[in-house]
PDB file of N, CA, C and O in Angstrom:
ATOM      1  N   MET A   1     119.957  99.387  47.591  1.00  0.00           N
ATOM      2  CA  MET A   1     120.323  98.854  48.767  1.00  0.00           C
ATOM      3  C   MET A   1     121.449  99.603  49.471  1.00  0.00           C
ATOM      4  O   MET A   1     121.583  99.574  50.694  1.00  0.00           O
ATOM      5  N   ALA A   2     122.207 100.236  48.693  1.00  0.00           N
ATOM      6  CA  ALA A   2     123.212 101.124  49.272  1.00  0.00           C
ATOM      7  C   ALA A   2     122.697 102.283  50.182  1.00  0.00           C
ATOM      8  O   ALA A   2     123.328 102.666  51.167  1.00  0.00           O
ATOM      9  N   TYR A   3     121.544 102.798  49.798  1.00  0.00           N
ATOM     10  CA  TYR A   3     120.942 103.954  50.532  1.00  0.00           C
ATOM     11  C   TYR A   3     120.448 103.400  51.844  1.00  0.00           C
ATOM     12  O   TYR A   3     120.741 104.005  52.875  1.00  0.00           O
ATOM     13  N   VAL A   4     119.685 102.246  51.895  1.00  0.00           N
ATOM     14  CA  VAL A   4     119.195 101.628  53.091  1.00  0.00           C
ATOM     15  C   VAL A   4     120.452 101.292  53.975  1.00  0.00           C
ATOM     16  O   VAL A   4     120.415 101.586  55.170  1.00  0.00           O
ATOM     17  N   LYS A   5     121.462 100.745  53.485  1.00  0.00           N
ATOM     18  CA  LYS A   5     122.625 100.349  54.346  1.00  0.00           C
ATOM     19  C   LYS A   5     123.145 101.694  55.008  1.00  0.00           C
ATOM     20  O   LYS A   5     123.471 101.721  56.195  1.00  0.00           O
ATOM     21  N   LYS A   6     123.205 102.767  54.218  1.00  0.00           N
ATOM     22  CA  LYS A   6     123.759 104.014  54.728  1.00  0.00           C
ATOM     23  C   LYS A   6     122.850 104.672  55.768  1.00  0.00           C
ATOM     24  O   LYS A   6     123.329 105.303  56.710  1.00  0.00           O
ATOM     25  N   GLU A   7     121.636 104.532  55.602  1.00  0.00           N
ATOM     26  CA  GLU A   7     120.634 105.114  56.609  1.00  0.00           C
ATOM     27  C   GLU A   7     120.658 104.194  57.796  1.00  0.00           C
ATOM     28  O   GLU A   7     120.556 104.681  58.922  1.00  0.00           O
ATOM     29  N   LEU A   8     120.771 103.063  57.647  1.00  0.00           N
ATOM     30  CA  LEU A   8     120.838 102.129  58.931  1.00  0.00           C
ATOM     31  C   LEU A   8     122.226 102.333  59.703  1.00  0.00           C
ATOM     32  O   LEU A   8     122.272 102.247  60.930  1.00  0.00           O
ATOM     33  N   GLN A   9     123.226 102.577  59.012  1.00  0.00           N
ATOM     34  CA  GLN A   9     124.523 102.759  59.703  1.00  0.00           C
ATOM     35  C   GLN A   9     124.432 104.177  60.372  1.00  0.00           C
ATOM     36  O   GLN A   9     124.924 104.366  61.484  1.00  0.00           O
ATOM     37  N   GLY A  10     123.820 105.125  59.703  1.00  0.00           N
ATOM     38  CA  GLY A  10     123.611 106.476  60.312  1.00  0.00           C
ATOM     39  C   GLY A  10     122.812 106.431  61.618  1.00  0.00           C
ATOM     40  O   GLY A  10     123.120 107.124  62.588  1.00  0.00           O
ATOM     41  N   ALA A  11     121.781 105.595  61.603  1.00  0.00           N
ATOM     42  CA  ALA A  11     120.797 105.412  62.698  1.00  0.00           C
ATOM     43  C   ALA A  11     121.567 104.752  63.867  1.00  0.00           C
ATOM     44  O   ALA A  11     121.350 105.145  65.013  1.00  0.00           O
ATOM     45  N   ILE A  12     122.424 103.802  63.633  1.00  0.00           N
ATOM     46  CA  ILE A  12     123.256 103.023  64.515  1.00  0.00           C
ATOM     47  C   ILE A  12     124.272 104.024  65.218  1.00  0.00           C
ATOM     48  O   ILE A  12     124.471 104.020  66.432  1.00  0.00           O
ATOM     49  N   GLU A  13     124.875 104.858  64.344  1.00  0.00           N
ATOM     50  CA  GLU A  13     125.805 105.922  64.975  1.00  0.00           C
ATOM     51  C   GLU A  13     125.111 106.853  65.847  1.00  0.00           C
ATOM     52  O   GLU A  13     125.607 107.193  66.921  1.00  0.00           O
ATOM     53  N   LYS A  14     124.051 107.259  65.464  1.00  0.00           N
ATOM     54  CA  LYS A  14     123.242 108.303  66.191  1.00  0.00           C
ATOM     55  C   LYS A  14     122.794 107.606  67.517  1.00  0.00           C
ATOM     56  O   LYS A  14     122.768 108.331  68.511  1.00  0.00           O
ATOM     57  N   ALA A  15     122.450 106.347  67.659  1.00  0.00           N
ATOM     58  CA  ALA A  15     122.004 105.698  68.781  1.00  0.00           C
ATOM     59  C   ALA A  15     123.225 105.393  69.788  1.00  0.00           C
ATOM     60  O   ALA A  15     123.035 105.149  70.980  1.00  0.00           O
ATOM     61  N   LYS A  16     124.469 105.431  69.201  1.00  0.00           N
ATOM     62  CA  LYS A  16     125.650 105.203  70.016  1.00  0.00           C
ATOM     63  C   LYS A  16     125.905 106.511  70.850  1.00  0.00           C
ATOM     64  O   LYS A  16     126.423 106.490  71.967  1.00  0.00           O
ATOM     65  N   THR A  17     125.508 107.609  70.227  1.00  0.00           N
ATOM     66  CA  THR A  17     125.966 108.918  70.774  1.00  0.00           C
ATOM     67  C   THR A  17     124.900 109.763  71.350  1.00  0.00           C
ATOM     68  O   THR A  17     125.247 110.701  72.069  1.00  0.00           O
ATOM     69  N   THR A  18     123.644 109.550  71.124  1.00  0.00           N
ATOM     70  CA  THR A  18     122.542 110.291  71.616  1.00  0.00           C
ATOM     71  C   THR A  18     121.780 109.509  72.688  1.00  0.00           C
ATOM     72  O   THR A  18     121.407 108.344  72.547  1.00  0.00           O
ATOM     73  N   LEU A  19     121.588 110.262  73.772  1.00  0.00           N
ATOM     74  CA  LEU A  19     120.917 109.561  74.857  1.00  0.00           C
ATOM     75  C   LEU A  19     119.282 109.588  74.550  1.00  0.00           C
ATOM     76  O   LEU A  19     118.746 110.532  73.969  1.00  0.00           O
ATOM     77  N   VAL A  20     118.639 108.532  74.976  1.00  0.00           N
ATOM     78  CA  VAL A  20     117.175 108.583  74.731  1.00  0.00           C
ATOM     79  C   VAL A  20     116.508 109.142  75.897  1.00  0.00           C
ATOM     80  O   VAL A  20     116.923 108.974  77.044  1.00  0.00           O
ATOM     81  N   GLU A  21     115.433 109.832  75.580  1.00  0.00           N
ATOM     82  CA  GLU A  21     114.730 110.692  76.649  1.00  0.00           C
ATOM     83  C   GLU A  21     114.188 109.485  77.754  1.00  0.00           C
ATOM     84  O   GLU A  21     113.697 108.403  77.433  1.00  0.00           O
ATOM     85  N   ASN A  22     114.388 109.914  78.929  1.00  0.00           N
ATOM     86  CA  ASN A  22     113.827 108.981  79.988  1.00  0.00           C
ATOM     87  C   ASN A  22     112.382 108.626  79.811  1.00  0.00           C
ATOM     88  O   ASN A  22     112.038 107.475  80.080  1.00  0.00           O
ATOM     89  N   LYS A  23     111.602 109.396  79.434  1.00  0.00           N
ATOM     90  CA  LYS A  23     110.041 109.133  79.379  1.00  0.00           C
ATOM     91  C   LYS A  23     109.938 107.995  78.313  1.00  0.00           C
ATOM     92  O   LYS A  23     109.219 107.021  78.538  1.00  0.00           O
ATOM     93  N   LEU A  24     110.634 108.107  77.184  1.00  0.00           N
ATOM     94  CA  LEU A  24     110.634 107.076  76.049  1.00  0.00           C
ATOM     95  C   LEU A  24     111.163 105.795  76.601  1.00  0.00           C
ATOM     96  O   LEU A  24     110.524 104.757  76.427  1.00  0.00           O
ATOM     97  N   LEU A  25     112.276 105.800  77.248  1.00  0.00           N
ATOM     98  CA  LEU A  25     112.955 104.652  77.801  1.00  0.00           C
ATOM     99  C   LEU A  25     112.083 103.892  78.723  1.00  0.00           C
ATOM    100  O   LEU A  25     111.961 102.669  78.667  1.00  0.00           O
ATOM    101  N   ASN A  26     111.472 104.671  79.587  1.00  0.00           N
ATOM    102  CA  ASN A  26     110.591 104.154  80.580  1.00  0.00           C
ATOM    103  C   ASN A  26     109.219 103.564  79.975  1.00  0.00           C
ATOM    104  O   ASN A  26     108.671 102.604  80.517  1.00  0.00           O
ATOM    105  N   GLU A  27     108.768 104.095  78.991  1.00  0.00           N
ATOM    106  CA  GLU A  27     107.565 103.706  78.283  1.00  0.00           C
ATOM    107  C   GLU A  27     107.871 102.346  77.565  1.00  0.00           C
ATOM    108  O   GLU A  27     107.080 101.404  77.597  1.00  0.00           O
ATOM    109  N   THR A  28     109.064 102.314  76.924  1.00  0.00           N
ATOM    110  CA  THR A  28     109.398 101.105  76.267  1.00  0.00           C
ATOM    111  C   THR A  28     109.813  99.913  77.137  1.00  0.00           C
ATOM    112  O   THR A  28     109.543  98.761  76.797  1.00  0.00           O
ATOM    113  N   LYS A  29     110.477 100.209  78.271  1.00  0.00           N
ATOM    114  CA  LYS A  29     110.592  99.185  79.249  1.00  0.00           C
ATOM    115  C   LYS A  29     109.150  98.552  79.755  1.00  0.00           C
ATOM    116  O   LYS A  29     108.880  97.353  79.820  1.00  0.00           O
ATOM    117  N   GLN A  30     108.356  99.583  80.070  1.00  0.00           N
ATOM    118  CA  GLN A  30     107.041  99.094  80.589  1.00  0.00           C
ATOM    119  C   GLN A  30     106.286  98.178  79.487  1.00  0.00           C
ATOM    120  O   GLN A  30     105.736  97.111  79.758  1.00  0.00           O
ATOM    121  N   ARG A  31     106.336  98.672  78.407  1.00  0.00           N
ATOM    122  CA  ARG A  31     105.637  97.859  77.077  1.00  0.00           C
ATOM    123  C   ARG A  31     106.185  96.555  77.002  1.00  0.00           C
ATOM    124  O   ARG A  31     105.461  95.572  76.847  1.00  0.00           O
ATOM    125  N   MET A  32     107.571  96.474  77.114  1.00  0.00           N
ATOM    126  CA  MET A  32     108.145  95.129  76.935  1.00  0.00           C
ATOM    127  C   MET A  32     107.754  94.188  78.193  1.00  0.00           C
ATOM    128  O   MET A  32     107.443  93.004  78.058  1.00  0.00           O
ATOM    129  N   ARG A  33     107.805  94.798  79.308  1.00  0.00           N
ATOM    130  CA  ARG A  33     107.598  94.022  80.466  1.00  0.00           C
ATOM    131  C   ARG A  33     106.048  93.544  80.615  1.00  0.00           C
ATOM    132  O   ARG A  33     105.712  92.482  81.138  1.00  0.00           O
ATOM    133  N   TYR A  34     105.221  94.448  80.100  1.00  0.00           N
ATOM    134  CA  TYR A  34     103.720  94.003  80.243  1.00  0.00           C
ATOM    135  C   TYR A  34     103.303  93.204  78.976  1.00  0.00           C
ATOM    136  O   TYR A  34     102.332  92.451  79.057  1.00  0.00           O
ATOM    137  N   SER A  35     103.956  93.324  77.866  1.00  0.00           N
ATOM    138  CA  SER A  35     103.544  92.539  76.748  1.00  0.00           C
ATOM    139  C   SER A  35     104.000  91.094  77.020  1.00  0.00           C
ATOM    140  O   SER A  35     103.277  90.157  76.683  1.00  0.00           O
ATOM    141  N   PHE A  36     105.169  90.900  77.613  1.00  0.00           N
ATOM    142  CA  PHE A  36     105.597  89.564  77.998  1.00  0.00           C
ATOM    143  C   PHE A  36     104.511  88.965  78.969  1.00  0.00           C
ATOM    144  O   PHE A  36     104.091  87.818  78.811  1.00  0.00           O
ATOM    145  N   ALA A  37     104.109  89.726  79.900  1.00  0.00           N
ATOM    146  CA  ALA A  37     103.110  89.239  80.965  1.00  0.00           C
ATOM    147  C   ALA A  37     101.768  88.854  80.411  1.00  0.00           C
ATOM    148  O   ALA A  37     101.085  87.932  80.855  1.00  0.00           O
ATOM    149  N   MET A  38     101.430  89.666  79.362  1.00  0.00           N
ATOM    150  CA  MET A  38     100.135  89.470  78.664  1.00  0.00           C
ATOM    151  C   MET A  38     100.185  88.226  77.789  1.00  0.00           C
ATOM    152  O   MET A  38      99.162  87.585  77.549  1.00  0.00           O
ATOM    153  N   SER A  39     101.328  87.902  77.335  1.00  0.00           N
ATOM    154  CA  SER A  39     101.457  86.838  76.482  1.00  0.00           C
ATOM    155  C   SER A  39     101.540  85.500  77.044  1.00  0.00           C
ATOM    156  O   SER A  39     101.521  84.508  76.315  1.00  0.00           O
ATOM    157  N   THR A  40     101.634  85.428  78.329  1.00  0.00           N
ATOM    158  CA  THR A  40     101.741  84.113  79.100  1.00  0.00           C
ATOM    159  C   THR A  40     100.267  83.721  79.502  1.00  0.00           C
ATOM    160  O   THR A  40      99.976  83.566  80.688  1.00  0.00           O
ATOM    161  N   ASP A  41      99.385  83.570  78.539  1.00  0.00           N
ATOM    162  CA  ASP A  41      98.026  83.352  78.821  1.00  0.00           C
ATOM    163  C   ASP A  41      97.705  81.996  78.680  1.00  0.00           C
ATOM    164  O   ASP A  41      96.512  81.712  78.575  1.00  0.00           O
ATOM    165  N   SER A  42      98.559  81.090  78.658  1.00  0.00           N
ATOM    166  CA  SER A  42      98.237  79.573  78.511  1.00  0.00           C
ATOM    167  C   SER A  42      99.407  78.724  79.185  1.00  0.00           C
ATOM    168  O   SER A  42     100.555  79.162  79.111  1.00  0.00           O
ATOM    169  N   PRO A  43      99.159  77.575  79.808  1.00  0.00           N
ATOM    170  CA  PRO A  43     100.078  76.805  80.423  1.00  0.00           C
ATOM    171  C   PRO A  43     101.273  76.589  79.304  1.00  0.00           C
ATOM    172  O   PRO A  43     102.457  76.766  79.589  1.00  0.00           O
ATOM    173  N   ASP A  44     100.839  76.203  78.061  1.00  0.00           N
ATOM    174  CA  ASP A  44     101.794  75.820  77.071  1.00  0.00           C
ATOM    175  C   ASP A  44     102.854  76.998  76.770  1.00  0.00           C
ATOM    176  O   ASP A  44     104.049  76.752  76.599  1.00  0.00           O
ATOM    177  N   VAL A  45     102.320  78.281  76.722  1.00  0.00           N
ATOM    178  CA  VAL A  45     103.255  79.463  76.609  1.00  0.00           C
ATOM    179  C   VAL A  45     104.125  79.585  77.738  1.00  0.00           C
ATOM    180  O   VAL A  45     105.312  79.848  77.541  1.00  0.00           O
ATOM    181  N   ILE A  46     103.628  79.409  79.037  1.00  0.00           N
ATOM    182  CA  ILE A  46     104.354  79.579  80.154  1.00  0.00           C
ATOM    183  C   ILE A  46     105.545  78.534  80.181  1.00  0.00           C
ATOM    184  O   ILE A  46     106.705  78.837  80.461  1.00  0.00           O
ATOM    185  N   ALA A  47     105.135  77.361  79.877  1.00  0.00           N
ATOM    186  CA  ALA A  47     106.156  76.145  79.887  1.00  0.00           C
ATOM    187  C   ALA A  47     107.363  76.403  78.776  1.00  0.00           C
ATOM    188  O   ALA A  47     108.552  76.137  78.948  1.00  0.00           O
ATOM    189  N   ASN A  48     106.826  76.924  77.723  1.00  0.00           N
ATOM    190  CA  ASN A  48     107.917  77.283  76.694  1.00  0.00           C
ATOM    191  C   ASN A  48     108.729  78.421  77.145  1.00  0.00           C
ATOM    192  O   ASN A  48     109.920  78.429  76.836  1.00  0.00           O
ATOM    193  N   SER A  49     108.248  79.362  77.822  1.00  0.00           N
ATOM    194  CA  SER A  49     108.965  80.518  78.317  1.00  0.00           C
ATOM    195  C   SER A  49     109.956  80.004  79.239  1.00  0.00           C
ATOM    196  O   SER A  49     111.145  80.285  79.095  1.00  0.00           O
ATOM    197  N   LEU A  50     109.494  79.192  80.271  1.00  0.00           N
ATOM    198  CA  LEU A  50     110.434  78.862  81.280  1.00  0.00           C
ATOM    199  C   LEU A  50     111.504  77.742  80.901  1.00  0.00           C
ATOM    200  O   LEU A  50     112.550  77.619  81.538  1.00  0.00           O
ATOM    201  N   ALA A  51     111.168  76.942  79.827  1.00  0.00           N
ATOM    202  CA  ALA A  51     112.061  76.030  79.359  1.00  0.00           C
ATOM    203  C   ALA A  51     113.400  76.695  78.867  1.00  0.00           C
ATOM    204  O   ALA A  51     114.481  76.149  79.089  1.00  0.00           O
ATOM    205  N   ALA A  52     113.303  77.832  78.224  1.00  0.00           N
ATOM    206  CA  ALA A  52     114.446  78.534  77.838  1.00  0.00           C
ATOM    207  C   ALA A  52     115.340  78.897  78.888  1.00  0.00           C
ATOM    208  O   ALA A  52     116.553  78.785  78.711  1.00  0.00           O
ATOM    209  N   TYR A  53     114.836  79.352  80.045  1.00  0.00           N
ATOM    210  CA  TYR A  53     115.609  79.767  81.217  1.00  0.00           C
ATOM    211  C   TYR A  53     116.179  78.482  81.999  1.00  0.00           C
ATOM    212  O   TYR A  53     117.299  78.478  82.509  1.00  0.00           O
ATOM    213  N   VAL A  54     115.380  77.500  82.037  1.00  0.00           N
ATOM    214  CA  VAL A  54     115.891  76.229  82.724  1.00  0.00           C
ATOM    215  C   VAL A  54     116.906  75.657  81.936  1.00  0.00           C
ATOM    216  O   VAL A  54     117.834  75.146  82.564  1.00  0.00           O
ATOM    217  N   ALA A  55     116.953  75.620  80.596  1.00  0.00           N
ATOM    218  CA  ALA A  55     118.010  75.098  79.690  1.00  0.00           C
ATOM    219  C   ALA A  55     119.217  75.809  79.883  1.00  0.00           C
ATOM    220  O   ALA A  55     120.285  75.198  79.837  1.00  0.00           O
ATOM    221  N   ASN A  56     119.176  77.104  80.108  1.00  0.00           N
ATOM    222  CA  ASN A  56     120.427  77.962  80.290  1.00  0.00           C
ATOM    223  C   ASN A  56     120.944  77.663  81.749  1.00  0.00           C
ATOM    224  O   ASN A  56     122.124  77.943  81.956  1.00  0.00           O
ATOM    225  N   ARG A  57     120.266  77.172  82.707  1.00  0.00           N
ATOM    226  CA  ARG A  57     120.625  77.119  84.052  1.00  0.00           C
ATOM    227  C   ARG A  57     121.478  75.873  84.131  1.00  0.00           C
ATOM    228  O   ARG A  57     121.968  75.527  85.206  1.00  0.00           O
TER     229      ARG A  57
END
């Protein structure tokens, strides 16, 4: 467990100081955007997604 914790902390520290390549960042953003759009394939899913935003409003 100590090894895993050490590796995770190292990865977090690296993420704080190292910039992500623009190509990777853009691909990730695009994947997240379109995966959400593709998951809204039924009225029930759309209603559940909107409910979270309406509740916060």
